[in-house]
Structure formats: C-alpha cells, structure tokens
C-alpha positions in Angstrom: 141.8 108.3 81.3 138.7 108.1 84.0 136.4 105.1 83.6 132.8 105.2 83.4 129.7 103.8 85.3 126.6 102.6 83.8 123.8 102.0 85.5 121.4 99.2 84.4 117.5 98.3 84.6 116.9 94.6 84.7 113.6 93.0 84.6 111.3 93.1 87.5 109.9 89.5 86.5 109.7 88.1 83.0 113.3 88.0 82.0 112.8 88.4 78.4 112.0 92.3 80.1 116.4 91.9 79.6 117.3 94.4 76.7 119.8 93.5 74.1 122.0 96.6 75.2 122.2 95.9 78.8 123.4 92.0 78.1 126.2 93.8 76.3 127.0 96.2 79.0 126.7 94.0 81.5 129.3 91.8 79.0 131.6 94.1 78.1 132.2 96.0 81.6 135.3 95.4 84.0 132.8 94.9 86.8 129.5 94.8 88.3 128.0 96.1 91.2 125.1 93.9 92.3 122.3 94.6 95.3 122.6 90.9 96.0 125.0 88.8 93.9 123.0 85.7 95.0 119.7 87.0 93.1 121.7 88.6 90.1 124.2 85.4 90.2 121.0 83.7 88.7 120.3 86.0 86.3 123.7 86.7 84.9 123.9 83.1 84.2 120.9 82.5 82.8 122.5 85.0 79.7 126.0 83.4 79.6 127.3 87.0 81.3 130.6 86.1 83.5 131.7 89.6 84.5 132.9 90.4 87.8 130.5 91.4 90.1 130.9 92.8 93.7 128.2 93.4 96.5 126.7 97.1 96.6 123.5 97.6 98.7 122.0 100.3 101.1 123.8 98.9 103.7 127.2 99.1 102.5 127.0 102.1 99.7 128.4 104.8 102.0 131.4 103.0 103.1 131.5 101.9 99.8 131.3 104.4 97.5 134.6 106.3 97.7 136.4 103.1 96.7 134.5 103.0 93.6 134.9 106.4 93.0 138.7 105.7 93.0 138.6 102.8 91.0 136.5 104.4 88.4 138.9 107.6 88.4 141.9 104.9 87.6 140.1 103.6 84.7 137.8 100.8 85.5 134.5 100.6 83.8 131.8 99.7 86.1 128.2 98.7 85.7 125.5 99.2 88.7 122.2 96.8 89.1 119.7 96.0 91.6 117.6 93.0 92.2 115.2 94.1 89.6 114.1 97.7 87.5 116.2 100.3 87.7 119.1 101.0 90.3 118.1 104.9 91.8 114.4 104.3 92.4 114.1 102.9 95.9 117.2 100.9 95.5 120.8 102.1 95.5 122.1 103.7 92.8 121.6 107.5 94.1 124.8 107.8 95.8 127.1 106.6 93.4 125.5 108.5 90.9 126.1 111.4 92.5 129.5 111.0 93.8 130.4 110.6 90.1 129.1 113.5 89.5 131.1 115.4 91.9 134.4 114.0 90.6 134.0 114.2 86.9 133.5 110.9 86.2 130.8 109.9 83.4 128.0 108.5 84.6 125.2 106.6 81.4 121.5 105.2 82.0 120.0 102.7 80.0 116.7 102.8 79.7 115.1 99.9 80.5 112.4 97.9 83.2 110.8 99.8 86.3 107.7 99.3 88.5 106.1 102.0 89.1 105.1 102.9 85.3 103.1 100.0 83.7 101.4 100.4 87.0 100.3 103.5 86.6 99.4 103.3 82.5 97.2 99.8 83.6 95.5 101.7 86.0 93.6 104.0 84.3 94.3 106.3 86.4 95.7 110.0 84.8 99.6 109.4 83.8 100.0 113.3 82.4 101.2 113.8 85.6 102.1 112.2 88.9 104.4 111.9 92.0 106.3 108.9 92.8 106.1 108.4 96.7 108.1 104.9 96.7 107.9 103.6 100.1 106.0 105.5 103.1 108.1 105.8 105.9 107.4 103.0 108.6 106.5 104.2 111.3 108.5 108.3 112.6 106.9 110.3 109.6 104.1 108.0 108.4 101.1 109.6 109.4 102.5 113.4 108.7 102.9 112.4 104.8 100.1 111.2 104.4 98.2 114.0 105.8 100.5 116.2 103.3 99.2 114.2 100.7 96.1 114.5 101.3 95.4 117.8 99.2 97.7 116.1 96.6 95.6 116.9 93.1 98.4 114.4 91.1 98.1 111.0 91.0 100.3 109.2 93.1 102.5 106.2 93.2 103.6 104.2 96.3 105.5 100.8 96.3 104.0 98.4 99.3 105.0 95.1 100.5 102.2 92.4 101.3 102.6 92.1 104.8 101.7 95.4 104.9 99.5 96.4 102.2 96.3 96.1 104.1 97.4 98.3 107.2 98.6 101.4 103.9 95.5 101.2 102.3 93.4 101.4 105.5 95.3 104.2 106.4 95.0 105.7 102.6 91.7 106.0 102.9 91.4 107.0 106.8 93.0 110.2 105.1 91.8 110.0 101.8 88.0 109.0 101.9 87.1 105.3 101.1 85.8 107.1 97.8 88.6 108.1 96.6 89.9 105.9 93.6 93.2 103.6 93.3 94.5 101.0 92.0 97.1 97.7 93.1 99.2 96.3 90.7 101.2 93.0 91.4 103.6 90.7 90.2 104.6 92.9 88.0 105.5 91.0 84.3 105.6 88.0 86.2 103.1 84.4 85.5 100.9 86.0 88.9 100.7 89.9 87.4 97.2 90.9 88.8 95.9 94.3 88.7 93.1 95.6 91.1 91.2 99.0 90.8 88.9 100.5 92.7 88.1 102.4 95.7 90.0 102.1 98.5 86.9 101.1 100.5 86.6 98.7 97.8 90.6 97.9 98.1 90.6 97.5 102.0 87.4 95.5 101.9 89.1 93.1 98.9 92.5 92.4 100.5 91.0 91.7 103.6 90.0 89.1 102.4 92.3 87.9 100.2 96.5 88.1 101.7 98.4 89.4 98.8 101.9 88.4 97.8 104.6 89.3 95.7 105.7 93.2 95.1 103.1 95.8 94.7 102.6 99.0 93.6 99.9 101.2 95.2 98.4 103.9 92.4 95.8 106.4 94.2 94.4 109.2 92.4 95.2 112.8 93.3 91.6 114.5 94.8 89.7 115.9 92.0 89.1 119.7 91.5 86.2 120.8 92.3 87.2 119.2 96.2 89.5 121.9 96.1 87.4 124.6 95.0 85.2 123.7 97.7 87.8 123.9 100.2 89.2 127.2 99.2 85.5 128.1 99.6 84.9 127.8 102.8 88.5 128.6 103.8 87.3 132.4 102.0 84.7 132.5 103.5 85.7 131.9 106.9 88.1 134.3 106.7 85.5 136.9 105.6 83.5 136.2 109.0 87.2 136.9 111.1 87.7 140.2 109.4 83.9 141.0 110.0 
C-alpha cells in the first residue's frame, strides 16, 4: 500500500501561529522532510515533536526526489516542511508534489501560514485579484520581467531580501513611476512587524535613510485603467496616421 505525503505550513514568525492539526500530522508521520533540519529542529523541539527528520532543500531536491517517491510507494508516510510558511511558495515543494502526482501518490496540503497573504491584505491595495511574482530574477531577465509587469493591471506581490530592497524599489520606481502606490511589509507575525505604505518614490526615500532588516514582502498597485485607456487611444491614433 502506497504511503502519503503531507505538505505542512509552519509559522512565518510567531510560533503561536502553528495549527493543532499541523502538530498532529508532524507527530504521526514516519518521516519529516525539512528544508533545514537545524532551523526546523527548533520548531519541532518547541512542540515536543520527535519524528525523524531528513534534509530536503532546493540544492538536493532533484537528486532526492526519486528516492522519496520510492519510499512513499513502499508505504512510508511523510511530511514536507520549509523553514517558514507553505512549502512550494518560493520554497522547495513543487518538484516533490509533481513527482508524487505522476506516480499516483496521495498528497495533502494543510492550510496555514504564508507571508504574502497578510502582506497583501494589510497593504490596503486591491486584493480581489492579484499576481504573485515571488523573487524577481537577481540578474539575467530582471529588467525584462520588470518591463513585462509595467502595464500589469492587477496588484503585484514580490518577496525580497533586506540587502536588495532599496535597489528593487528604485528599479520598480524607474519602470512603473515614482507615483505608483506600494507597500513594504517586514517581519510578518514577528515582534518587529512593520508596514510602510506610500508611493514607490516615497518608499525609496524612506529606505534610503532607514536600512531594513528581516524578511520582506513588497506589494505594488497595478496600473490604473485610465492609464491603459490613454495608451490605447494613442496607439489607435498612431495606427490611423500610418494607414493615411
């Protein structure tokens, strides 16, 4: 009989955000696959979870996925966790989930913590529809991707590190304009959780003077509909000129 893989979210900050069901699952599986066994060890110890752990991260998941699948086929029940949040969201998880699906192994993902949802809702920007971009490419393809997003009408969400935040805000302002509304949320659910709202230009000025720390989510407003209308009218005008 085949085993089963549980994908289990863990707190992005406050340990009190851990759900009772997540604790129950981690206590009862045969093995926990952890992004970093040392980081997860602190969490597991806090909740008295003594289940064996094994490292499963972005640097080894291609090599270990086949072995994990074979174990699951043999009846082992496993749980996958990342350092924080929901595995698969800018963390390892997609590959093993896909391989399980291909081999007919049951996967169940528990609802739980993820950083971008509270950041989006907290920003005050439209959240009925949005696009999650995760981390922008660090070098190759970064400028191209920013240009592709320039006219995106939906609210956009990015993850960023504190050392690259200012540069990213400057690039966003350069491409989308200093007046585009945005929000920077840091240290979600932690002691120093803060939200800074304003235009991209204002946020550039603020973080030029105030070096950020901790995990960061950037939320940027989509392009206003009237802006797109102006562009369309201009394009139509140029088209008429070309036909004359």
